[in-house]
DRENPA-3360 file (N, C-alpha, C; in nm, 2 decimals, always signed):
BEGIN
1 = XXXXXXXX = +11.03/+9.36/+6.90/+10.96/+9.34/+7.03/+10.89/+9.47/+7.05 ~ +10.76/+9.45/+7.08/+10.67/+9.57/+7.11/+10.64/+9.57/+7.26 ~ +10.67/+9.69/+7.32/+10.64/+9.70/+7.46/+10.53/+9.80/+7.48 ~ +10.43/+9.76/+7.56/+10.32/+9.85/+7.59/+10.30/+9.85/+7.74 ~ +10.33/+9.96/+7.81/+10.31/+9.97/+7.95/+10.17/+10.03/+7.98 ~ +10.10/+9.97/+8.08/+9.97/+10.03/+8.12/+10.01/+10.15/+8.21 ~ +9.93/+10.26/+8.20/+9.95/+10.37/+8.29/+9.94/+10.33/+8.43 ~ +10.01/+10.41/+8.52/+10.01/+10.38/+8.66/+9.86/+10.38/+8.71;
9 = XXXXXXXX = +9.83/+10.28/+8.79/+9.69/+10.26/+8.84/+9.59/+10.20/+8.75 ~ +9.64/+10.16/+8.63/+9.54/+10.11/+8.53/+9.55/+9.96/+8.52 ~ +9.59/+9.88/+8.62/+9.60/+9.74/+8.61/+9.46/+9.68/+8.59 ~ +9.36/+9.75/+8.63/+9.22/+9.69/+8.61/+9.19/+9.67/+8.46 ~ +9.27/+9.73/+8.38/+9.25/+9.72/+8.23/+9.33/+9.60/+8.17 ~ +9.41/+9.54/+8.26/+9.49/+9.42/+8.21/+9.40/+9.31/+8.18 ~ +9.38/+9.26/+8.06/+9.28/+9.16/+8.02/+9.30/+9.03/+8.10 ~ +9.43/+8.99/+8.12/+9.45/+8.86/+8.19/+9.40/+8.87/+8.33;
17 = XXXXXXXX = +9.45/+8.98/+8.40/+9.41/+9.00/+8.54/+9.25/+9.02/+8.55 ~ +9.19/+9.08/+8.45/+9.05/+9.10/+8.45/+8.97/+8.97/+8.44 ~ +9.02/+8.88/+8.36/+8.95/+8.75/+8.34/+8.98/+8.66/+8.46 ~ +9.09/+8.67/+8.53/+9.12/+8.58/+8.64/+9.07/+8.62/+8.77 ~ +9.04/+8.75/+8.79/+9.01/+8.80/+8.93/+8.88/+8.73/+8.98 ~ +8.78/+8.73/+8.91/+8.65/+8.67/+8.96/+8.67/+8.52/+8.99 ~ +8.72/+8.44/+8.89/+8.74/+8.30/+8.92/+8.83/+8.27/+9.04 ~ +8.93/+8.34/+9.06/+9.02/+8.32/+9.17/+8.95/+8.36/+9.30;
25 = XXXXXXXX = +8.87/+8.47/+9.30/+8.80/+8.51/+9.42/+8.69/+8.41/+9.46 ~ +8.63/+8.35/+9.36/+8.53/+8.24/+9.39/+8.60/+8.12/+9.45 ~ +8.71/+8.08/+9.39/+8.78/+7.96/+9.44/+8.84/+7.99/+9.58 ~ +8.88/+8.11/+9.60/+8.94/+8.15/+9.73/+8.83/+8.16/+9.84 ~ +8.72/+8.21/+9.80/+8.60/+8.22/+9.89/+8.63/+8.28/+10.03 ~ +8.71/+8.38/+10.03/+8.73/+8.46/+10.15/+8.81/+8.39/+10.26 ~ +8.88/+8.28/+10.23/+8.96/+8.21/+10.33/+9.08/+8.29/+10.37 ~ +9.13/+8.28/+10.49/+9.24/+8.36/+10.53/+9.37/+8.33/+10.45;
33 = XXXXXXXX = +9.43/+8.43/+10.40/+9.56/+8.41/+10.33/+9.67/+8.43/+10.43 ~ +9.71/+8.32/+10.49/+9.81/+8.33/+10.60/+9.96/+8.32/+10.55 ~ +9.97/+8.28/+10.42/+10.11/+8.27/+10.37/+10.10/+8.28/+10.22 ~ +10.22/+8.30/+10.16/+10.22/+8.31/+10.01/+10.19/+8.18/+9.95 ~ +10.23/+8.07/+10.02/+10.20/+7.93/+9.96/+10.05/+7.91/+9.96 ~ +9.98/+7.95/+10.06/+9.83/+7.93/+10.06/+9.77/+8.02/+9.94 ~ +9.82/+8.14/+9.93/+9.77/+8.22/+9.82/+9.80/+8.16/+9.68 ~ +9.92/+8.11/+9.66/+9.95/+8.04/+9.54/+9.87/+7.92/+9.52;
41 = XXXXXXXX = +9.84/+7.84/+9.62/+9.75/+7.72/+9.61/+9.61/+7.76/+9.56 ~ +9.55/+7.87/+9.61/+9.42/+7.91/+9.56/+9.43/+7.95/+9.42 ~ +9.53/+8.03/+9.38/+9.54/+8.07/+9.24/+9.56/+7.95/+9.15 ~ +9.65/+7.86/+9.19/+9.68/+7.74/+9.11/+9.55/+7.65/+9.10 ~ +9.47/+7.65/+9.19/+9.35/+7.57/+9.19/+9.23/+7.62/+9.11 ~ +9.26/+7.73/+9.04/+9.15/+7.80/+8.96/+9.16/+7.75/+8.82 ~ +9.04/+7.74/+8.76/+9.03/+7.71/+8.61/+8.95/+7.82/+8.55 ~ +8.99/+7.86/+8.43/+8.92/+7.96/+8.36/+8.89/+7.90/+8.22;
49 = XXXXXXXX = +8.77/+7.88/+8.19/+8.73/+7.82/+8.06/+8.79/+7.69/+8.04 ~ +8.81/+7.61/+8.14/+8.86/+7.47/+8.13/+9.02/+7.47/+8.13 ~ +9.08/+7.59/+8.14/+9.22/+7.59/+8.14/+9.27/+7.63/+8.28 ~ +9.37/+7.55/+8.33/+9.42/+7.57/+8.46/+9.51/+7.69/+8.47 ~ +9.52/+7.75/+8.58/+9.60/+7.87/+8.61/+9.73/+7.82/+8.67 ~ +9.84/+7.88/+8.62/+9.97/+7.85/+8.69/+10.02/+7.98/+8.76 ~ +10.09/+7.95/+8.87/+10.14/+8.07/+8.94/+10.27/+8.02/+9.01 ~ +10.37/+8.11/+9.02/+10.49/+8.07/+9.09/+10.54/+8.20/+9.17;
57 = XXXXXXXX = +10.62/+8.17/+9.27/+10.67/+8.28/+9.35/+10.81/+8.30/+9.31 ~ +10.84/+8.42/+9.28/+10.98/+8.46/+9.24/+11.04/+8.53/+9.36 ~ +11.13/+8.47/+9.42/+11.20/+8.53/+9.54/+11.33/+8.60/+9.51 ~ +11.36/+8.62/+9.38/+11.48/+8.69/+9.34/+11.47/+8.84/+9.37 ~ +11.58/+8.90/+9.39/+11.58/+9.04/+9.41/+11.63/+9.11/+9.28 ~ +11.58/+9.21/+9.24/+11.62/+9.28/+9.11/+11.66/+9.42/+9.14 ~ +11.76/+9.47/+9.07/+11.81/+9.60/+9.08/+11.70/+9.70/+9.03 ~ +11.68/+9.81/+9.09/+11.58/+9.91/+9.05/+11.65/+10.04/+9.01;
65 = XXXXXXXX = +11.59/+10.12/+8.94/+11.64/+10.25/+8.90/+11.77/+10.24/+8.82 ~ +11.78/+10.13/+8.74/+11.91/+10.11/+8.66/+11.90/+10.20/+8.54 ~ +12.00/+10.28/+8.52/+12.00/+10.37/+8.40/+12.09/+10.31/+8.29 ~ +12.04/+10.31/+8.17/+12.11/+10.27/+8.05/+12.18/+10.39/+7.99 ~ +12.30/+10.38/+7.96/+12.37/+10.50/+7.90/+12.32/+10.52/+7.76 ~ +12.36/+10.64/+7.71/+12.31/+10.67/+7.57/+12.37/+10.58/+7.46 ~ +12.50/+10.53/+7.48/+12.56/+10.45/+7.38/+12.48/+10.33/+7.34 ~ +12.44/+10.24/+7.44/+12.36/+10.13/+7.39/+12.23/+10.17/+7.34;
73 = XXXXXXXX = +12.17/+10.27/+7.39/+12.04/+10.32/+7.34/+12.05/+10.35/+7.19 ~ +12.16/+10.41/+7.15/+12.17/+10.46/+7.01/+12.18/+10.34/+6.92 ~ +12.22/+10.22/+6.97/+12.24/+10.10/+6.89/+12.10/+10.03/+6.86 ~ +12.00/+10.07/+6.93/+11.87/+10.01/+6.91/+11.79/+10.08/+6.80 ~ +11.71/+10.01/+6.73/+11.62/+10.07/+6.63/+11.48/+10.08/+6.71 ~ +11.46/+10.19/+6.77/+11.35/+10.21/+6.86/+11.25/+10.30/+6.80 ~ +11.13/+10.26/+6.78/+11.02/+10.34/+6.73/+10.91/+10.36/+6.83 ~ +10.90/+10.49/+6.88/+10.80/+10.52/+6.98/+10.66/+10.53/+6.91;
81 = XXXXXXXX = +10.56/+10.48/+6.98/+10.42/+10.49/+6.93/+10.36/+10.63/+6.95 ~ +10.26/+10.66/+6.88/+10.19/+10.79/+6.90/+10.12/+10.80/+7.03 ~ +10.06/+10.69/+7.08/+9.99/+10.70/+7.21/+10.09/+10.66/+7.32 ~ +10.10/+10.74/+7.41/+10.19/+10.72/+7.53/+10.33/+10.68/+7.48 ~ +10.40/+10.76/+7.41/+10.53/+10.72/+7.35/+10.64/+10.68/+7.45 ~ +10.63/+10.74/+7.58/+10.73/+10.70/+7.68/+10.72/+10.56/+7.72 ~ +10.60/+10.50/+7.71/+10.57/+10.36/+7.76/+10.54/+10.26/+7.65 ~ +10.51/+10.31/+7.53/+10.47/+10.22/+7.42/+10.57/+10.24/+7.30;
89 = XXXXXXXX = +10.64/+10.14/+7.27/+10.74/+10.15/+7.16/+10.77/+10.01/+7.11 ~ +10.83/+10.01/+6.99/+10.88/+9.88/+6.93/+11.03/+9.89/+6.91 ~ +11.09/+9.78/+6.94/+11.24/+9.77/+6.92/+11.26/+9.66/+6.81 ~ +11.32/+9.70/+6.70/+11.35/+9.61/+6.59/+11.50/+9.59/+6.58 ~ +11.53/+9.47/+6.52/+11.68/+9.45/+6.49/+11.73/+9.56/+6.40 ~ +11.84/+9.62/+6.43/+11.90/+9.72/+6.34/+11.94/+9.66/+6.21 ~ +11.91/+9.72/+6.10/+11.95/+9.67/+5.97/+12.09/+9.71/+5.95 ~ +12.17/+9.61/+5.90/+12.31/+9.63/+5.87/+12.32/+9.70/+5.73;
97 = XXXX = +12.41/+9.80/+5.72/+12.43/+9.86/+5.59/+12.53/+9.78/+5.52 ~ +12.50/+9.74/+5.39/+12.59/+9.67/+5.31/+12.68/+9.76/+5.24 ~ +12.81/+9.73/+5.24/+12.91/+9.82/+5.18/+12.97/+9.75/+5.06 ~ +12.99/+9.82/+4.95/+13.05/+9.76/+4.83/+13.20/+9.77/+4.83;
% end
């Protein structure tokens, strides 16, 4: 699995967001967004290149600032990339050592 985080404030470089922003804005046409359901309706009613857009609301709450101890981290085969190594890395299955 390869993970690549965009730097803080760089969401404008997200290619999916970049391609969807203008069509959603045109479809929305400045109507008041009085609820999340209305917002989702405008997004779902958008097509990009003949392909419909899906959107859903996730009302779950998630723990934040969860720290993983060093023991599980050592079990991963983690390769950090040269560019932004803190946010760009690949996790591979650890190879088992065969014993005779």
